[in-house]
N, C-alpha and C positions, 0 to 999 in steps of 0.2 A: 498215459501222465505217467511221467519221471519220480519216480520215489526219491523224499529227500536227500535217502546217502545218496545215491546216485547224483538229484543235483551239483550236492557239495564237490564231489569227486570231479566232474564236469568242468565244475568253477577255476577249484586250485590246476587243474591239466590249464586252465585258460589264465589265470594269473602264474603259473609257473612262465610258461610262453611268453607271456609280460615280459615277468622281470628281466629275462634274456634278452632281450629288446630293448630294453632302457639303459640296463648299465651290465657289464659283463662283471660275470660272476664263478666260483670256485663251486666247486659241487655240493660243496657243505653248505656254503652260501643260498644255493636254490634250494637245501633242502630247508633251512632255516626259513625262506623267506612262503615254504607251503604249509609251513603252520602258523606263520606270522598271519598270514593272510584269510584264514580263516578263524583266526582270531585265538589261534592255543599257544601255549607256550613251547618254543620251540628248544628242547630240550636233548642235550648233545650226550646226554651220561642213559639218559634212557630209566632217571630215578633210580641207578645205581649212588650208590656212594662212592663222591670224590678224593681221591689220592690229589693232596697240592703237592709234595714231598717232589715230586720233580715233573714241573710242569714242561717244561725246556724238552721234555720226550714225547709230550704226545703228539700222536699222527697227527695227518690233513684234514682227519674226520672229524675232530675239536678247533680247527684253527681258522676264526674270519678272519677278515682285514678289518682295519680302523674305519675304513675306506668305505670298505659296506655298510656299517653302522652310520655314518655321517650319510650315505647318498638317500637314504631309509626316510632321512631327516630331513633332504632340500630336494628334491626329486617331486616335484608335482603330482605325475605321472603314480607313484607309488604310496604319498603318503594318505591320501585318503584310502587306501585301499588297509591300511594296518591299522584303523580308526573301529571301536574307541577302547581297544585294549593295548593299542601302543606296539612296542619294542618287546617283549618277551624272552629274554634269552636265559637259557643255563646250561654250565659244565662246560664255556667257548674260553677257550686259552685267543684272546687279540690282541691282533699284530697289527702295530705300528702305533702314533700318535691317534690319539680322537681329539678330533678338532671339531667341539661346534661351540668355540668361540662365537656369540651375538645370534646367535641361531633362534629363534622363536618358533619352538614346539609343541604343536597340537596334542600331543598323546602322549603318555604314560613313559619310563625307559627304566625296565627291571633287567636290569645285567646281573645276575646271581649265582653265586658262586663259580664265575669266572675270574682269570684269569690275567691283571692287567697292568702285563711289566713296561709297558709308557705312560707317554705322559696323556694327562686327560685332562680338557682344556674346556672350563665351562665360563667362562666368566663371559657375563655380560649380558649369560641366556635366559632363554627364558622356557621352562620345561612343565608341565602338569602335574604331576608327578618321577620323584627317581628312588630307586631303592636297588643298592649296589650289595644288599645283604649279603653276609659270604662271600666275598667276592674279595680277590687278593689287589691292590695295587701297589706306585710304588711312588703317593703324591698327587692330590684335585687340586689343580687352579681354578676355581669356580666364586672370585669376587666380584660382588654386583650380580648375585646369579637368585632369578626370581623362579619359587615353586610355587604353583595354585594350588597345593595339596601336602602329602607328607613326603616328605625327603629320609628312609632309613641306612643308614652305615650302620648292620647291626648282625648279631647273630654271626658271628666269627670273623666281618668286615675286619681285614687287617691292613694297612698300608706300613713300606717302608722309607717315608718320607711327610711332610708335611699337608694335612688337609685347610685349605684354606676359603672361607667364608668371609670372608672381610666384608660387609656391606650387604650383606645376600640378605631376602627379603622369600621367607616360609610362613605363606600364608597357611600351615597345617601343625603338624609337630617336627621336632627333628628328634629321630628317635635312635640314637649310638650304642643300647643295653652289649651289654656283651662283645661289642668291639674293642679292635685294637691298634692304636694310634702311637708307633713306634716314627719316633725324628731324633732317636739319638745320635743318629749319626750325622743329621744335617743335610740331606743326599740335597737341596734345592738351592745350588752356588749359582744361580741366572745373573746375575749381577758382576760387569764387568768393574774388574777391581782397581779402578784409577780416584785418585785422592778427588773429595769432598771438601769447594772450598770453605763454604758454610759452620761444614762441623771441623774442627781440624786437628782427632784425632783419628778421623776414620778414611778409610780408603776408598768410599764407593762414590758413585757419579754424583749423588747429589741429594738431597734429606728425603724424597720422597725415595731411594731407593733404597737409604739407611732404613727408612722406617720396614719398608716390604723384609730388607733385610731380619731385622728386627724380630717381624715377625714371623715369619719365616723358623726362627729360633723352638718358637711352639709346635706339638704332635697338631693342637689344632687350635686353628682361627678363627675368632667370631665377632671381631672388633665392629661395633658399629651395626651386626645383624640383628633381623628385627623378626622374630619369633612368634604367631600370633598364638603360636596354640604352647604346647609342654614341649623343652627337653628336655631327654631320656639319656645322662651319662651314668646310668645304673649297672646293678645287678652284673658283674665282673665286667664293668667296663675300664679298660686303663689308658691311662696315657704316658707312655714316656719321654719327656719332654715336654710338658705343660701343658694348657687351656689355656686360651686368650678371649675372656668378654667383657674386654671392656669398652664401657659403652652400648651393650648390646642390651635390648628389649626382650622379655619372653613373656609373654599375654597371658600365660597360668604358672605351673610350678616348673621348677630349676630341680630336679630329681635326680640327686648326685648316693643314692644310698646307694650300699658297697661299692662303690666306686671306689676305684687307683688312679692316685696322678702325682706323680715324678715328676724332678724339675729336673733339667740333663745333667748327664757325670761331669759335666765338668764347671755344672753352675756352681760356686761358689760360697762360702755362708758372707756375706754383706752387713753381715750386726744391725743393732735397730738405728732405724730410720727415725731422726730424734725430730722429725717436724711433721710428721705424717703425708708429707708434699706425694704427689702421683708421679711415678717415673715418665719421662722424657725417653723418647725413640733411639734417639744415637748412643747421647750423653752416658745412658747407663741400660746399658747392653748387657752387660755383664749382671745387674740387681732383674733384668729378665732373664737371663738364663735362669736364675735363681729361683724364680717360682713355677710352683707344682698348680697353682691356680691364680689367674690373673679372674679379678672381674670387678677394676676402678670403675666407676662410676655406673658401672650394672644396673637395671631395675626391670624388678620380676613384682608382677603384679598378684600374685599373691605371694605362696610357699616355695624357702628354698629348703629342702631337704637332705642332709645329708649325713644321716642314721647309720651309726657300722660307714666311715668314710676311711684311707687310709693316704693322708698325705708327708709327703718325704720331698721335704723346700717348705719357698713361701707359698701361705695363704693369703689374696690380695683382696680386700671389698672396701678400702679408699673410693667414701663419698658415694656409695652405692646404696639406694634405693630398696629396701621390700615390705609391699608395702601388709603383707602376710607374716609368718615366723619363721626364724632362723631358727631351723631343728637338727640340731649337731648329735646329738645323746648317743652315745658311744663312739662319735669318732675320735680317729686316735691322728693326732699332728706331727711331723719328727722336722723340726731344724734350730735341733738346740742353738745355743748361742746367740743367735738371730729372732725374728718375729716368727713365730710359729702361726696367723691368724694376724695379720696388719689391717683394722674396722677403723683410721681414722675419721670420723666426720660420717661413719657411717648411721645410715636410720633404715628403725626398722620396726614400722607399726604394730608389728601384734608381741611379741617374745622371742626371748633370743635363749635355748635351748646347749648348756653345754657341759651338759649331765649324764649320770646312771654309766657311766663307766668312759666316758670322756674325758681324755687324755692329751696333754700337749707338753712335748718336748722346745721350748722355746717360748718367748713372748706372746703373751694374746694380750693385744692393743685395740683399746678402743677411747681412745681418749674423743671428749667431747661428745662423741656419740647418745642416737636418741631414741631409746628404747620404747614404745608405745605401752607392754604392760608390762609382765617379767623379765628378768635376768636369771636364771636358774642354773648354778655349778653343783649344782648338789651329787655328791656320790662323784666326783673328776678328782683326777691326781695334775698337777699342776707340777714340770717340773724345771730349772734355767739354772745358770752356772750361780755361784753364792755372789749375794749383792748386786744383782741385778731382778729388773724386772721380773716375776713373772704374770704378775698381772696388770696392764698396765690402764686404766679406769682413769685418770685425771678430765677434770668436767664434765665427765656422762650424767648425764640426766635420763634417770628412767623410772618413767609412770607409773610401778608397780612396784613391786618388792624384790630384793636381791638376795638370795637364796647360799651360801655357802655353807650348808648342813652338810657335816660328810669329809668334808673338802679335802684333802690332803698336797700341804704344796712342800714342795723340797726345794732348797739350794738356793732359792729366791725371794721376792716379797710384795706382797700385792698396795699397789698404789691407787687408794679412789679418792685422791686429795680431791677441795673443791667438788665433788659432784654433790649432786640433788636427787633425793631417792624417795616416791613421795608415798611408797608401800615400807614395809618393814624390812629391817636389817637383820639378817636372820644366822649366824656364824656356828649353830647347834652341833656340837662334835664335830669340830672344826678343828686343822692339826695348820699348826703352820711351823717350820722351820727355816732358818736362816744364820751366817755364822756368828756375824758379824753387828750389820747394825738391825734395825727391826726387823718385825717378819708385816707386819700390814698397819702401812698409815692409811689414819679411813678420817681426815677433815669431814664428817658429813652434817650433808646440810638433810636432815630428816621432815622433809616438806609434806604437809597435804595437798598436791598436786590436783587430786582428783574431786575436792572441796572447792566449793563456789564462795568468792569471797561475802558473798552472800549470805550462805547458808547461817543459821542459828546454832553458836559452838557445842550440843548436842549431835548436830550434826555430821560436824566433822567425826571422822575414822582417829581413834588414838592407835601411834602409828609408837613402835618399838625397836630396842636396838639387842639381840637374843645373844650371848655370849656361854648358854647352857654347857656344860663338858670341853669348850673350850681352849685347845693345849696351844700354846706358842715356846720357843724355846728362844724368844729373843721380845723386845718392847712392841707394843701397841701403841702408837699413839695417834 
């Protein structure tokens, strides 16, 4: 009776002969197949540290053709032999365009610490799970991609172009922890430059192309994507060119803790948007370029965690729905002279924490927002140009209390006109400095929102406005 080791070796020999019979492949690709066919990871660097500084000089022992990857996914005689583990390759230089457009792939694809210098097309494809952690790419086209499990673009993943997952469906988590998404050079120039009749200022073919071209200005595009698990853009995640999450749905948490979000270098300050309307794709491309985080219409079913985040450019949460808390304690937002945070009509069912070292250079806009619990600016610093809004909260409705304790406001004013607060309004030890006009405008309605109309008077909690040790360089109205 043959031992298990001899059986495995015999099967590997037979499968090795089969791959050469089914498709023409190089010696390196045959070696990859030997690993995959027995459920092992094809590690072309044998566990050694990979140097990405000069991948073009990698020898033939590391080169895998993109056509080989496609044939593994499409050849009916090969695909069953690499299940259930799927394609797992480490340290390859994949040459040519990886075209998996519209394929239904019944197994996992893991291309870890690989050099992918050409296009990766996953549009309308279906895959069990996808892991590109540690790999380098020039961008990914994955509109309408469906991933049955998790998708990972993490742990040293980097891209020198746009990663577009517009309309994608990810049934697990999308993990971009410690990923670097760099689209400062906007390398996705894929459309003919012909005039669009519907958009007089456009040079593109039609409004659909205008939209796509605008979206490709972002480093990471998740517009209208559905992620059933959590989205991780945290722990040294960096986006150079911004992230677009417009109308996306996230089933659990959006975690941006200690992430870095930067607008495009040529994205100019656009000033304060007075009416808080959402951006259009073609007529306001300049505003898109000024966005570092675009979450217009975003729906998060639990919490948004932005603790320690660093944002250079505009953060847009216009019309977003957050069913838990919005926590940006210690966050730093820099867009002086324009909107640092634009949250018109934002609906947060829990708390908003802009506290504990939170800093904003620019305008924090929350007009007509709804906050289901407390709004806290404790221990925060807000700065802007003199006589401009620094916090604009006209018409905001806060079910709990508003805390401006130990806040420091420089060069602008706080506007809470026509707002309604269900709990207390506490400005204890707050410092408000403005040059000429008022420092704080707060025609407030301190209303016991949490008390029922049928409750006896004694059951209603007493509300208060606290100004202990309050300091203002100008008037409070």
